[in-house]
Residue, then its C-alpha position, 0 to 999 in steps of 0.5 A: m808294204k815296204a816304203g817305195f813299193l806298190n803291192i801288186e794285190h792292192i793294184r789288182a783290187f783297184l782294177e777289179v773295183g774299177s771294173t765292177g763298180s763294187f767292193q763286194h763284187a771285186a771281193d767275190q771275183l778275187n775270192v777275198t772278203q770285202s774288208t780285205i778289198s777295202a783295206r787294200i784300196k785304203a793302203l793304195e790311196r795312202r801310198l799314192n796320196r790320192q783318193l781313187f774312188h768316190r763312195k756312193r750308195n749304189g757302188v763306187a766310181l773312179t775319181t780323177g786321180g783314179h782315172q789317171f792311175h788306171s792305165s798305169a795300174v793295167n800296165i803294172v799288173r799286165a807286166w807282172e802277169r807276163g813276167q810270172q808266166v815267162a819266168t815259170l815256163p818249163e825249159g824249152l817253152n817260149a810262147f804263152v797265149t791266153l784265150g777267153v771264150e764265151d761260156n756257151h761256146w766252150p765245148r765248141v771251141v776250146p778242145g779243138w783249139l787246144e789240139r791245134m795249138a799243141k801241133a802249131l806251137p809245140d814249144g808254147v803254153a796255152s791258157a783258156l778260161s770261160e766267162h760271160s762276154d762282158i767280163l771277157m771284154e774287161k779282162l782283154r782291156a786290162g791285158l789279162l787276155d790275148i784273145a777273146v771269143l765273145y758276143d756284142p763286143r764293146h769298143c776297145a782301143e787295145a784290141r782289133i775286133e773281127p767277126l768269127i762266125s755267124e750263127e742261127l738261134v732257133m726255138v725248139s720244144t720237147k713237144p710239137r707246138a706252134v709259137q705263142s704270145g705272152v707267158v708260155p708254160g715251160y719256156v726257158f729264156v736262154d740269155w744269149g746276150e744283149t743283141f738277142r735280148a733286144q731281138h727277143s723283146i721286139y718279136f715277143p712284146g709285153v713279156f718283161s720277165h720270164k719265169l726261168t732265165i738261164r745263162n748257160s745253154a747246156v744247163a738250159m737244155d738239160h732242164i727242158l729235156a728233163n722237165s719238158g719245155s722250150g727255148y732258143f738254142l743254136a740251130e747246129s747244136v739241136a739239129p741231132q735232137v730235132k732229127s731224132g724227134r727228141l726236140h721239135v722246131v716251134e712252128g712260126a717262131p722267128r729265127f735269130q741270126r747272131t755274130v760271134f766275134v774274136a777280139v785280139r790284143i794289138d800290143v802283145i809281146a809275141p804277135k806271131f804266136i798270137e796270130t798262130a793262135v787266132e788261125a787255130l781258132r778259125d780252123t777249129i770253127s771252120l771244121n766244126f761248121q763243116s762237121t755239122a753240115r755233114e751231119r745234117 
């Protein structure tokens, strides 16, 4: 590293370690080895002449110096990312929008959104990625996303957060049955986020662990259809299988309402482009809802 300059990869490593609280998790996220992450952090600490992390048995935590450097690190990486994006835009393109989507909603959101973006911003470039909600929130906070569709958003001073759609989760089974307490053979716990976990534990007390937990609802659905079982899924997604008799709503099982939110950075470079992207997102959700209602 040349004197007087900070290496952008060192700063990325710093942000990832700060976000995950772990050198190993940061290495996994950045697809490098743990020793590489350690070397980058040490080099950054030497360059700044400050210790950035307290090393503990169960992970790491930012020092006072680390906290003080964090906002500057975010701005540096964000400026670099944006600079790369703008500098490499093909001739005639002048807008760049990044969207992050909770992975369970990718097929319901992204194809329609990309189609609308192509029409609404013909001179723009759209980027979409799929992650768990907590990771999306961190990326949004770090300035690596403009918009995020997610569950259970945390407070974020850098973004405005609004309800996007209200959904219903319903328990379905490959065989007709009534709701049961305790551990149920074939039941798959589909993890729909923090709010759902809390609601589920209230209505099904005493079950502290499940034989099978699957985060991705599409994978969970494939599993119960192939092996017989039950689980909670979006009511609109399972409506066709229930109508055909392939799945059955579990009698007496509670239905859970949940809200999906959209979080939007408030300090974006081109707010008009971002608002167009958010409108395309809302149009996509609205059309999907109308299509599902007609199918029912």
